PAPAKE-989840 format. One record per residue (C-alpha): residue in three letters; x, y, z. Coordinates in steps of 0.5 Angstrom, whole numbers, plus 500, padded with zeros to 3 digits. Layout:
BEGIN
rec residu=ALA east=X north=Y up=Z
...
END
This chain:
BEGIN
rec residu=MET east=525 north=615 up=543
rec residu=ALA east=526 north=611 up=536
rec residu=PRO east=524 north=604 up=536
rec residu=SER east=529 north=600 up=533
rec residu=CYS east=524 north=594 up=530
rec residu=LEU east=517 north=592 up=532
rec residu=ALA east=516 north=586 up=536
rec residu=SER east=508 north=585 up=537
rec residu=ALA east=502 north=580 up=534
rec residu=SER east=498 north=587 up=533
rec residu=ALA east=499 north=595 up=531
rec residu=HIS east=502 north=599 up=535
rec residu=ASN east=501 north=606 up=536
rec residu=ALA east=493 north=605 up=533
rec residu=THR east=488 north=610 up=534
rec residu=ALA east=480 north=607 up=535
rec residu=LYS east=474 north=611 up=532
rec residu=GLY east=472 north=616 up=535
rec residu=GLY east=478 north=618 up=540
rec residu=LYS east=486 north=617 up=541
rec residu=GLY east=490 north=615 up=546
rec residu=LYS east=497 north=615 up=548
rec residu=PRO east=502 north=609 up=551
rec residu=GLY east=500 north=608 up=558
rec residu=SER east=493 north=612 up=558
rec residu=LYS east=487 north=610 up=564
rec residu=GLY east=482 north=606 up=562
rec residu=LYS east=486 north=602 up=556
rec residu=LYS east=488 north=595 up=556
rec residu=CYS east=495 north=596 up=554
rec residu=ALA east=498 north=588 up=553
rec residu=ALA east=497 north=588 up=545
rec residu=SER east=504 north=590 up=543
rec residu=ILE east=511 north=591 up=546
rec residu=ILE east=516 north=596 up=542
rec residu=VAL east=523 north=595 up=543
rec residu=SER east=527 north=601 up=543
rec residu=ASP east=535 north=602 up=542
rec residu=ASP east=536 north=603 up=549
rec residu=GLY east=533 north=596 up=551
rec residu=ASP east=527 north=599 up=554
rec residu=GLU east=519 north=597 up=553
rec residu=ASP east=513 north=601 up=552
rec residu=GLU east=507 north=598 up=552
rec residu=GLY east=502 north=600 up=546
rec residu=LEU east=494 north=601 up=545
rec residu=ASP east=490 north=595 up=544
rec residu=LEU east=487 north=594 up=537
rec residu=ASP east=480 north=592 up=539
rec residu=SER east=477 north=596 up=545
rec residu=ASP east=477 north=604 up=544
rec residu=ASP east=473 north=608 up=551
rec residu=ASN east=467 north=605 up=552
rec residu=GLY east=470 north=597 up=550
rec residu=GLY east=467 north=597 up=543
rec residu=ASP east=471 north=593 up=538
rec residu=SER east=475 north=598 up=533
rec residu=ASP east=473 north=598 up=525
rec residu=ASP east=478 north=603 up=522
rec residu=VAL east=486 north=601 up=525
rec residu=GLU east=492 north=604 up=522
rec residu=PHE east=499 north=600 up=522
rec residu=ARG east=505 north=602 up=522
rec residu=THR east=508 north=597 up=518
rec residu=GLY east=506 north=592 up=513
rec residu=GLY east=509 north=586 up=518
rec residu=ASP east=503 north=589 up=523
rec residu=LYS east=498 north=588 up=518
rec residu=LYS east=499 north=581 up=516
rec residu=ILE east=499 north=579 up=523
rec residu=TYR east=493 north=583 up=524
rec residu=GLU east=489 north=579 up=519
rec residu=TYR east=492 north=572 up=521
rec residu=PHE east=489 north=573 up=528
rec residu=GLY east=482 north=575 up=525
rec residu=LYS east=482 north=569 up=521
rec residu=MET east=484 north=565 up=527
rec residu=GLY east=478 north=568 up=531
rec residu=ILE east=482 north=571 up=537
rec residu=LYS east=481 north=578 up=539
rec residu=SER east=489 north=582 up=541
rec residu=SER east=484 north=584 up=547
rec residu=LYS east=483 north=577 up=549
rec residu=TYR east=491 north=575 up=548
rec residu=ASN east=492 north=575 up=555
rec residu=ARG east=485 north=573 up=557
rec residu=ARG east=485 north=566 up=553
rec residu=PRO east=487 north=560 up=557
rec residu=GLY east=492 north=556 up=552
rec residu=GLY east=491 north=562 up=547
rec residu=VAL east=497 north=566 up=544
rec residu=SER east=500 north=572 up=547
rec residu=LEU east=505 north=577 up=546
rec residu=ARG east=508 north=575 up=553
rec residu=ASN east=509 north=568 up=551
rec residu=LEU east=511 north=570 up=544
rec residu=LYS east=517 north=574 up=547
rec residu=ARG east=519 north=569 up=552
rec residu=ALA east=519 north=563 up=546
rec residu=ALA east=523 north=568 up=542
rec residu=ALA east=528 north=570 up=548
rec residu=SER east=529 north=562 up=550
rec residu=GLY east=529 north=560 up=542
rec residu=GLY east=535 north=566 up=540
rec residu=ALA east=541 north=568 up=543
rec residu=PRO east=542 north=570 up=550
rec residu=GLY east=540 north=577 up=552
rec residu=ARG east=537 north=582 up=548
rec residu=VAL east=540 north=582 up=542
rec residu=GLY east=537 north=575 up=540
rec residu=ALA east=530 north=577 up=542
rec residu=VAL east=530 north=582 up=538
rec residu=ASN east=533 north=578 up=532
rec residu=ARG east=528 north=573 up=533
rec residu=TYR east=522 north=578 up=533
rec residu=LYS east=526 north=582 up=527
rec residu=ASP east=525 north=576 up=523
rec residu=ILE east=517 north=575 up=525
rec residu=LEU east=515 north=582 up=522
rec residu=ASP east=520 north=582 up=516
rec residu=GLU east=515 north=587 up=512
rec residu=GLY east=519 north=583 up=506
rec residu=SER east=517 north=576 up=508
rec residu=GLU east=512 north=572 up=509
rec residu=LEU east=509 north=571 up=516
rec residu=VAL east=512 north=565 up=520
rec residu=LEU east=511 north=565 up=528
rec residu=PRO east=515 north=561 up=532
rec residu=GLY east=513 north=554 up=535
rec residu=LEU east=506 north=555 up=531
rec residu=GLY east=505 north=551 up=525
rec residu=SER east=508 north=546 up=522
rec residu=THR east=515 north=546 up=518
rec residu=SER east=514 north=545 up=510
rec residu=LEU east=517 north=539 up=507
rec residu=PRO east=521 north=539 up=501
rec residu=THR east=516 north=537 up=494
rec residu=ARG east=518 north=532 up=490
rec residu=ALA east=519 north=532 up=483
rec residu=GLU east=513 north=530 up=478
rec residu=PRO east=515 north=522 up=476
rec residu=SER east=516 north=521 up=469
rec residu=PRO east=511 north=518 up=464
rec residu=LEU east=515 north=512 up=465
rec residu=ALA east=516 north=512 up=473
rec residu=ALA east=509 north=513 up=474
rec residu=ALA east=507 north=507 up=469
rec residu=ARG east=512 north=503 up=473
rec residu=GLN east=508 north=504 up=479
rec residu=ALA east=501 north=503 up=477
rec residu=LEU east=504 north=497 up=476
rec residu=ALA east=507 north=494 up=482
rec residu=LEU east=503 north=489 up=485
rec residu=SER east=503 north=494 up=492
rec residu=SER east=499 north=499 up=488
rec residu=GLN east=492 north=499 up=490
rec residu=CYS east=487 north=498 up=485
rec residu=HIS east=479 north=501 up=487
rec residu=SER east=475 north=496 up=483
rec residu=LEU east=477 north=489 up=479
rec residu=PRO east=475 north=489 up=472
rec residu=CYS east=473 north=483 up=468
rec residu=ARG east=470 north=479 up=474
rec residu=GLU east=463 north=483 up=474
rec residu=GLU east=459 north=476 up=474
rec residu=GLU east=463 north=473 up=480
rec residu=LYS east=462 north=479 up=484
rec residu=ALA east=455 north=480 up=483
rec residu=ILE east=455 north=472 up=486
rec residu=ILE east=459 north=473 up=491
rec residu=ARG east=454 north=481 up=493
rec residu=ARG east=449 north=476 up=493
rec residu=PHE east=451 north=471 up=497
rec residu=ILE east=454 north=475 up=502
rec residu=GLY east=448 north=480 up=502
rec residu=ALA east=443 north=475 up=504
rec residu=VAL east=448 north=474 up=511
rec residu=VAL east=448 north=481 up=512
rec residu=SER east=440 north=483 up=509
rec residu=GLU east=437 north=489 up=513
rec residu=GLU east=430 north=487 up=510
rec residu=GLY east=429 north=479 up=510
rec residu=PRO east=432 north=474 up=515
rec residu=GLN east=439 north=473 up=515
rec residu=GLN east=441 north=467 up=512
rec residu=SER east=446 north=461 up=513
rec residu=GLY east=450 north=458 up=508
rec residu=VAL east=457 north=455 up=504
rec residu=LEU east=460 north=458 up=497
rec residu=TYR east=466 north=455 up=495
rec residu=ILE east=471 north=459 up=491
rec residu=CYS east=475 north=456 up=487
rec residu=GLY east=480 north=457 up=481
rec residu=VAL east=488 north=458 up=480
rec residu=PRO east=492 north=463 up=484
rec residu=GLY east=492 north=470 up=481
rec residu=THR east=485 north=470 up=478
rec residu=GLY east=483 north=475 up=482
rec residu=LYS east=479 north=470 up=488
rec residu=THR east=482 north=475 up=494
rec residu=ALA east=481 north=480 up=491
rec residu=CYS east=474 north=480 up=488
rec residu=VAL east=471 north=478 up=495
rec residu=ALA east=476 north=483 up=499
rec residu=GLU east=473 north=488 up=494
rec residu=VAL east=465 north=486 up=496
rec residu=LEU east=466 north=485 up=504
rec residu=GLU east=470 north=493 up=503
rec residu=GLY east=462 north=495 up=501
rec residu=LEU east=458 north=492 up=505
rec residu=ARG east=462 north=492 up=511
rec residu=GLN east=457 north=497 up=514
rec residu=GLN east=452 north=494 up=513
rec residu=ALA east=455 north=488 up=516
rec residu=VAL east=457 north=492 up=522
rec residu=GLU east=449 north=496 up=523
rec residu=GLN east=447 north=488 up=523
rec residu=GLU east=451 north=486 up=528
rec residu=VAL east=455 north=480 up=524
rec residu=GLN east=461 north=479 up=525
rec residu=LEU east=467 north=477 up=520
rec residu=VAL east=471 north=472 up=522
rec residu=THR east=477 north=471 up=517
rec residu=LEU east=483 north=465 up=517
rec residu=ASN east=489 north=463 up=513
rec residu=ALA east=489 north=456 up=514
rec residu=LEU east=496 north=456 up=511
rec residu=GLN east=498 north=460 up=517
rec residu=LEU east=496 north=455 up=523
rec residu=PRO east=499 north=450 up=525
rec residu=SER east=495 north=444 up=524
rec residu=PRO east=488 north=444 up=521
rec residu=HIS east=485 north=443 up=528
rec residu=HIS east=487 north=450 up=530
rec residu=VAL east=481 north=452 up=525
rec residu=TYR east=477 north=451 up=531
rec residu=SER east=481 north=454 up=537
rec residu=LYS east=482 north=461 up=532
rec residu=LEU east=474 north=461 up=530
rec residu=TRP east=472 north=460 up=537
rec residu=GLU east=477 north=465 up=539
rec residu=LYS east=474 north=470 up=534
rec residu=MET east=467 north=469 up=536
rec residu=SER east=468 north=469 up=544
rec residu=GLY east=474 north=472 up=546
rec residu=GLN east=476 north=465 up=550
rec residu=ARG east=483 north=461 up=549
rec residu=CYS east=483 north=454 up=548
rec residu=GLY east=485 north=448 up=545
rec residu=PRO east=483 north=445 up=539
rec residu=GLY east=479 north=439 up=542
rec residu=ARG east=476 north=444 up=547
rec residu=ALA east=474 north=449 up=541
rec residu=LEU east=470 north=444 up=538
rec residu=GLN east=466 north=442 up=543
rec residu=HIS east=464 north=450 up=544
rec residu=LEU east=463 north=450 up=536
rec residu=GLU east=458 north=443 up=537
rec residu=GLY east=455 north=447 up=542
rec residu=ALA east=454 north=454 up=539
rec residu=PHE east=452 north=451 up=531
rec residu=SER east=447 north=447 up=534
rec residu=ALA east=439 north=449 up=537
rec residu=ALA east=440 north=448 up=544
rec residu=GLY east=447 north=453 up=543
rec residu=THR east=443 north=459 up=540
rec residu=GLY east=438 north=458 up=546
rec residu=GLY east=444 north=458 up=552
rec residu=GLY east=445 north=451 up=553
rec residu=GLY east=450 north=446 up=552
rec residu=GLY east=457 north=449 up=550
rec residu=GLY east=455 north=455 up=547
rec residu=GLY east=453 north=457 up=553
rec residu=HIS east=460 north=460 up=554
rec residu=MET east=458 north=466 up=550
rec residu=ARG east=454 north=472 up=553
rec residu=GLY east=448 north=475 up=551
rec residu=HIS east=445 north=474 up=544
rec residu=ARG east=449 north=472 up=538
rec residu=GLY east=449 north=475 up=532
rec residu=MET east=451 north=472 up=524
rec residu=THR east=458 north=470 up=524
rec residu=LEU east=461 north=470 up=517
rec residu=LEU east=467 north=465 up=517
rec residu=LEU east=472 north=467 up=511
rec residu=VAL east=477 north=462 up=510
rec residu=ASP east=483 north=463 up=504
rec residu=GLU east=487 north=457 up=502
rec residu=ILE east=482 north=452 up=505
rec residu=ASP east=484 north=446 up=501
rec residu=VAL east=489 north=446 up=506
rec residu=LEU east=485 north=443 up=511
rec residu=ILE east=484 north=437 up=508
rec residu=THR east=486 north=431 up=514
rec residu=ARG east=486 north=424 up=513
rec residu=ASP east=478 north=423 up=515
rec residu=GLN east=477 north=431 up=512
rec residu=ALA east=473 north=432 up=519
rec residu=VAL east=475 north=439 up=519
rec residu=LEU east=472 north=441 up=512
rec residu=TYR east=466 north=437 up=514
rec residu=ASN east=465 north=441 up=520
rec residu=LEU east=466 north=447 up=517
rec residu=PHE east=461 north=446 up=511
rec residu=GLU east=456 north=442 up=516
rec residu=TRP east=455 north=447 up=521
rec residu=PRO east=451 north=452 up=516
rec residu=MET east=446 north=447 up=514
rec residu=ARG east=444 north=446 up=522
rec residu=PRO east=437 north=450 up=524
rec residu=GLY east=439 north=456 up=528
rec residu=ALA east=446 north=456 up=526
rec residu=ARG east=447 north=463 up=525
rec residu=LEU east=453 north=461 up=520
rec residu=ALA east=456 north=463 up=513
rec residu=VAL east=462 north=460 up=510
rec residu=MET east=466 north=462 up=504
rec residu=GLY east=472 north=458 up=503
rec residu=ILE east=477 north=460 up=498
rec residu=SER east=481 north=454 up=494
rec residu=ASN east=487 north=454 up=489
rec residu=THR east=484 north=448 up=485
rec residu=HIS east=478 north=446 up=481
rec residu=ASP east=478 north=439 up=483
rec residu=LEU east=478 north=441 up=492
rec residu=ASP east=469 north=438 up=491
rec residu=SER east=472 north=431 up=487
rec residu=ARG east=478 north=430 up=493
rec residu=VAL east=474 north=430 up=498
rec residu=LEU east=468 north=424 up=501
rec residu=PRO east=461 north=424 up=498
rec residu=ARG east=458 north=428 up=505
rec residu=ILE east=463 north=433 up=504
rec residu=SER east=462 north=434 up=496
rec residu=SER east=455 north=435 up=496
rec residu=ARG east=455 north=441 up=499
rec residu=LEU east=461 north=444 up=495
rec residu=SER east=458 north=442 up=488
rec residu=ASN east=452 north=446 up=490
rec residu=SER east=456 north=452 up=491
rec residu=LYS east=461 north=452 up=487
rec residu=LEU east=463 north=459 up=484
rec residu=ALA east=470 north=457 up=479
rec residu=PHE east=474 north=463 up=477
rec residu=GLN east=477 north=461 up=470
rec residu=PRO east=485 north=464 up=469
rec residu=TYR east=485 north=470 up=465
rec residu=ASN east=484 north=470 up=457
rec residu=VAL east=488 north=475 up=453
rec residu=ARG east=483 north=481 up=452
rec residu=GLN east=481 north=481 up=459
rec residu=LEU east=489 north=482 up=461
rec residu=GLU east=490 north=487 up=456
rec residu=THR east=483 north=490 up=459
rec residu=ILE east=487 north=490 up=466
rec residu=LEU east=494 north=492 up=463
rec residu=ASN east=491 north=498 up=461
rec residu=SER east=486 north=500 up=467
rec residu=ARG east=492 north=500 up=470
rec residu=LEU east=496 north=504 up=465
rec residu=LEU east=490 north=510 up=466
rec residu=GLY east=491 north=511 up=458
rec residu=SER east=499 north=513 up=459
rec residu=SER east=502 north=514 up=453
rec residu=ALA east=508 north=512 up=454
rec residu=VAL east=507 north=504 up=453
rec residu=SER east=505 north=501 up=447
rec residu=ALA east=498 north=498 up=444
rec residu=GLU east=503 north=493 up=442
rec residu=ALA east=507 north=491 up=449
rec residu=VAL east=501 north=491 up=452
rec residu=SER east=498 north=486 up=447
rec residu=THR east=505 north=482 up=447
rec residu=ALA east=505 north=482 up=455
rec residu=ALA east=498 north=479 up=455
rec residu=ARG east=499 north=474 up=450
rec residu=LYS east=505 north=472 up=453
rec residu=VAL east=502 north=470 up=460
rec residu=ALA east=495 north=468 up=457
rec residu=ASN east=499 north=463 up=453
rec residu=THR east=502 north=460 up=460
rec residu=THR east=498 north=461 up=467
rec residu=GLY east=494 north=466 up=465
rec residu=ASP east=496 north=469 up=472
rec residu=VAL east=494 north=477 up=471
rec residu=ARG east=500 north=477 up=477
rec residu=ARG east=505 north=475 up=472
rec residu=ALA east=503 north=480 up=467
rec residu=LEU east=504 north=486 up=472
rec residu=GLU east=510 north=483 up=473
rec residu=LEU east=513 north=483 up=465
rec residu=LEU east=510 north=490 up=463
rec residu=ARG east=514 north=493 up=469
rec residu=ARG east=519 north=489 up=467
rec residu=ALA east=519 north=492 up=460
rec residu=ILE east=518 north=499 up=462
rec residu=GLU east=525 north=498 up=467
rec residu=ILE east=529 north=496 up=460
rec residu=ALA east=526 north=502 up=456
rec residu=GLU east=528 north=506 up=462
rec residu=ARG east=534 north=504 up=462
rec residu=GLU east=536 north=505 up=455
rec residu=GLN east=533 north=512 up=455
rec residu=ALA east=538 north=513 up=461
rec residu=ALA east=544 north=510 up=456
rec residu=LYS east=542 north=515 up=450
rec residu=ALA east=541 north=521 up=454
rec residu=LYS east=548 north=520 up=457
rec residu=ALA east=551 north=518 up=450
rec residu=ALA east=547 north=524 up=447
rec residu=ALA east=550 north=529 up=453
rec residu=ALA east=557 north=526 up=452
rec residu=ALA east=557 north=527 up=444
rec residu=ALA east=556 north=535 up=446
rec residu=ALA east=561 north=536 up=451
rec residu=SER east=566 north=533 up=446
rec residu=GLN east=564 north=538 up=440
rec residu=PRO east=570 north=543 up=438
rec residu=HIS east=570 north=550 up=440
rec residu=ALA east=571 north=552 up=433
rec residu=ALA east=565 north=549 up=431
rec residu=SER east=561 north=553 up=437
rec residu=SER east=565 north=560 up=434
rec residu=SER east=562 north=559 up=427
rec residu=SER east=555 north=557 up=429
rec residu=ALA east=556 north=563 up=433
rec residu=ALA east=557 north=568 up=429
rec residu=ALA east=553 north=565 up=423
rec residu=ALA east=547 north=566 up=428
rec residu=ALA east=550 north=573 up=429
rec residu=ALA east=550 north=574 up=422
rec residu=ALA east=543 north=571 up=421
rec residu=GLY east=539 north=576 up=426
rec residu=PRO east=540 north=579 up=433
rec residu=ARG east=542 north=573 up=439
rec residu=PRO east=537 north=570 up=443
rec residu=HIS east=536 north=571 up=451
rec residu=ALA east=542 north=567 up=455
rec residu=GLY east=536 north=564 up=459
rec residu=THR east=532 north=561 up=452
rec residu=LYS east=535 north=555 up=447
rec residu=SER east=532 north=555 up=441
rec residu=ALA east=527 north=551 up=437
rec residu=GLY east=533 north=547 up=434
rec residu=ALA east=536 north=546 up=442
rec residu=ALA east=530 north=545 up=445
rec residu=ALA east=528 north=539 up=439
rec residu=GLY east=534 north=535 up=440
rec residu=ALA east=534 north=536 up=447
rec residu=ALA east=527 north=533 up=447
rec residu=ALA east=529 north=528 up=442
rec residu=ALA east=535 north=525 up=446
rec residu=GLY east=532 north=525 up=453
rec residu=THR east=534 north=529 up=460
rec residu=ALA east=537 north=524 up=465
rec residu=THR east=537 north=525 up=473
rec residu=GLY east=543 north=525 up=477
rec residu=SER east=540 north=517 up=478
rec residu=GLY east=540 north=516 up=471
rec residu=VAL east=532 north=516 up=470
rec residu=CYS east=530 north=519 up=464
rec residu=VAL east=525 north=524 up=466
rec residu=CYS east=524 north=527 up=458
rec residu=VAL east=519 north=522 up=454
rec residu=ALA east=518 north=524 up=447
rec residu=GLY east=513 north=520 up=444
rec residu=VAL east=512 north=512 up=446
rec residu=ALA east=518 north=509 up=450
rec residu=VAL east=516 north=502 up=451
rec residu=SER east=515 north=498 up=445
rec residu=ALA east=514 north=491 up=444
rec residu=GLU east=521 north=489 up=443
rec residu=ASN east=522 north=491 up=450
rec residu=VAL east=518 north=486 up=452
rec residu=ASN east=521 north=481 up=448
rec residu=VAL east=527 north=482 up=452
rec residu=ALA east=524 north=481 up=459
rec residu=VAL east=520 north=476 up=457
rec residu=ASN east=528 north=473 up=455
rec residu=GLU east=530 north=475 up=461
rec residu=MET east=525 north=472 up=466
rec residu=PHE east=524 north=466 up=462
rec residu=ARG east=530 north=464 up=458
rec residu=SER east=535 north=465 up=463
rec residu=ALA east=540 north=461 up=467
rec residu=HIS east=537 north=460 up=473
rec residu=ASN east=531 north=458 up=469
rec residu=GLN east=535 north=452 up=466
rec residu=LEU east=537 north=450 up=472
rec residu=LEU east=531 north=449 up=475
rec residu=GLY east=528 north=446 up=468
rec residu=ALA east=533 north=440 up=469
rec residu=THR east=531 north=440 up=477
rec residu=CYS east=529 north=432 up=480
rec residu=GLU east=522 north=431 up=482
rec residu=MET east=524 north=430 up=489
rec residu=ASP east=528 north=437 up=489
rec residu=ARG east=521 north=441 up=486
rec residu=LEU east=517 north=438 up=492
rec residu=VAL east=523 north=440 up=497
rec residu=LEU east=522 north=447 up=493
rec residu=THR east=514 north=447 up=494
rec residu=ALA east=515 north=445 up=501
rec residu=LEU east=519 north=451 up=502
rec residu=LEU east=514 north=456 up=498
rec residu=LEU east=509 north=453 up=503
rec residu=GLU east=514 north=454 up=510
rec residu=LEU east=515 north=462 up=507
rec residu=ARG east=508 north=464 up=506
rec residu=ALA east=505 north=461 up=513
rec residu=SER east=511 north=464 up=517
rec residu=LYS east=511 north=471 up=513
rec residu=LYS east=519 north=470 up=513
rec residu=GLU east=524 north=471 up=508
rec residu=GLN east=528 north=464 up=511
rec residu=ALA east=526 north=458 up=513
rec residu=THR east=529 north=451 up=516
rec residu=ALA east=531 north=445 up=514
rec residu=LEU east=527 north=443 up=519
rec residu=GLY east=521 north=447 up=518
rec residu=ILE east=520 north=445 up=510
rec residu=HIS east=522 north=437 up=512
rec residu=HIS east=515 north=438 up=517
rec residu=ARG east=511 north=441 up=511
rec residu=LEU east=513 north=435 up=507
rec residu=VAL east=511 north=429 up=511
rec residu=SER east=505 north=432 up=515
rec residu=HIS east=502 north=437 up=509
rec residu=LEU east=504 north=435 up=502
rec residu=ALA east=504 north=428 up=504
rec residu=LEU east=496 north=428 up=504
rec residu=LEU east=496 north=430 up=497
rec residu=THR east=502 north=425 up=494
rec residu=PRO east=506 north=419 up=498
rec residu=ASP east=512 north=421 up=495
rec residu=ALA east=512 north=427 up=499
rec residu=LYS east=514 north=422 up=506
rec residu=VAL east=521 north=422 up=505
rec residu=GLU east=527 north=422 up=511
rec residu=SER east=530 north=428 up=513
rec residu=GLY east=537 north=426 up=510
rec residu=GLU east=534 north=426 up=503
rec residu=VAL east=531 north=433 up=505
rec residu=LEU east=538 north=435 up=507
rec residu=ALA east=541 north=432 up=500
rec residu=SER east=536 north=436 up=496
rec residu=LEU east=538 north=443 up=500
rec residu=GLY east=546 north=442 up=498
rec residu=ARG east=545 north=440 up=492
rec residu=MET east=541 north=446 up=490
rec residu=ALA east=544 north=450 up=495
rec residu=ILE east=551 north=448 up=490
rec residu=GLN east=547 north=450 up=483
rec residu=ARG east=545 north=457 up=488
rec residu=LEU east=539 north=456 up=486
rec residu=LEU east=538 north=457 up=495
rec residu=LEU east=542 north=460 up=500
rec residu=LEU east=544 north=456 up=507
rec residu=GLN east=546 north=460 up=513
rec residu=GLY east=549 north=457 up=518
rec residu=LEU east=551 north=450 up=521
rec residu=TRP east=549 north=445 up=516
rec residu=GLY east=544 north=440 up=519
rec residu=LEU east=536 north=441 up=520
rec residu=GLY east=537 north=447 up=524
rec residu=SER east=540 north=451 up=517
rec residu=GLY east=537 north=457 up=515
rec residu=VAL east=534 north=456 up=507
rec residu=ALA east=533 north=462 up=503
rec residu=LEU east=531 north=463 up=495
rec residu=ASN east=536 north=465 up=490
rec residu=VAL east=531 north=466 up=485
rec residu=PRO east=525 north=469 up=483
rec residu=LYS east=519 north=465 up=486
rec residu=ASP east=515 north=466 up=481
rec residu=ASP east=520 north=462 up=476
rec residu=ILE east=520 north=456 up=481
rec residu=ILE east=512 north=456 up=481
rec residu=ASN east=512 north=457 up=473
rec residu=VAL east=517 north=450 up=473
rec residu=ILE east=513 north=446 up=478
rec residu=ARG east=506 north=447 up=474
rec residu=GLN east=509 north=445 up=467
rec residu=ASP east=511 north=439 up=471
rec residu=PRO east=504 north=434 up=471
rec residu=SER east=508 north=429 up=476
rec residu=LEU east=506 north=434 up=480
rec residu=ALA east=499 north=435 up=479
rec residu=ALA east=497 north=434 up=485
rec residu=VAL east=501 north=439 up=489
rec residu=HIS east=500 north=444 up=484
rec residu=SER east=493 north=447 up=488
rec residu=GLN east=499 north=449 up=494
rec residu=LEU east=501 north=454 up=489
rec residu=GLY east=500 north=461 up=491
END
């Protein structure tokens, strides 16, 4: 019987050491291999791993290279061929054959073709239904694309440079809370600084390093963003829910917290009696804490007074976007803040250059002059590192666009060369010497291609010769970001329009959405910004009039029917709005609310 193809997960017609066997011999385990003949009959072969005495075979003969591949493959998996049908859930020839028959065309031919694909000697071993499908690999990004991705705000940064002293202070404070050796200490740490100075990033980096120690010491971390709370008093509800798992209103939550952070509450009495068992340390981190300012300032007073009580087992870290919070609160609160204040100053030119270079990771695609120009421009305005990253990233996009245009022009010029010139060049090359291989390029052609650049189908340059991003590209990006038409319109807005824009930014940041409502903007003005400046206490009609003016100038986009329920979205970059508002001294009271 001449077999047409081999369909097995082990060798057929194998001989064990010290003896021979035939298909169907008595005492042999005959489920290891299957031969499909021309007439469609199946013959069972010998087991690879068993001899007459039941022992394992050391010498195995294989008919094809595919047999050996499968035998070695299953050997690496730790599955012996003698156990194919006895192993629960294991890979058996019967299962392989059944899968091949169901996956192929109806009838014997489909199964044979599937087995033939499996055991083809000239191909890699592929088992149907096993392993994972290989995904196409993407080409490596160009140096410019890699630098642009590294400068993105969403890019992960393992360590924030130029803030070692601030991180050391934060590490000492949190280390005292999660201390393993001495008693855990309560306290208050007030962190302040303008946006973009690395406050939240430093705290997150230190917390990540001490997270395991906090878990071992059973320290509960509660993180809140005050801007996302319906009202300042809801901080009580969120804190109590995190500590006890119970939901209740601000008033009842305040009663429970008063009992929990008092000496009686630690013993199980008072309002804190709702918490079962021993209560460990609680570390409360409140971002945008200046939003919690109320008329009587009771919320801030309670948050900074509770850690001072004996046995409170509470530590509070507050992050603010302003340096003068301690001067705008009552003396009983400022006395606690001034003794525990950590100020983050805006980045200077040297620090911004260090941060940008750390992101670029020594990339040669961006010149040192380009990095220095971007750092100087941002340091002279806001010192916001996010602005510097965005400015340099935009300069790289401009350089990519220029190189793609050059590559396209070079390709068009090469295509427009007359055929006569090509013929004369070929004749000269033939006279000079032997013609090079067709698959290679001459040194001059390679140098010309490298100088011109190569463009992909998307128009992005993938070949960069030398430095590509210069200081001129950064200057073009500066003109686009600071001197565009919408920046001039923003600079001409009145104080009322800028207050409305500030309220819109706060509402979008609180809801984490791309659109707000006119009613939400008015509520943010009268309930939040009015506490900082009396000019923000306006009627809803004035808000609608302001939104209408800016919609006509295409600074905003309005959706839906005109009224308080209209949807409002930004039509200009958020950073440009923040920059214009920060340059207005009459709105200094609301500068702290800009993120």
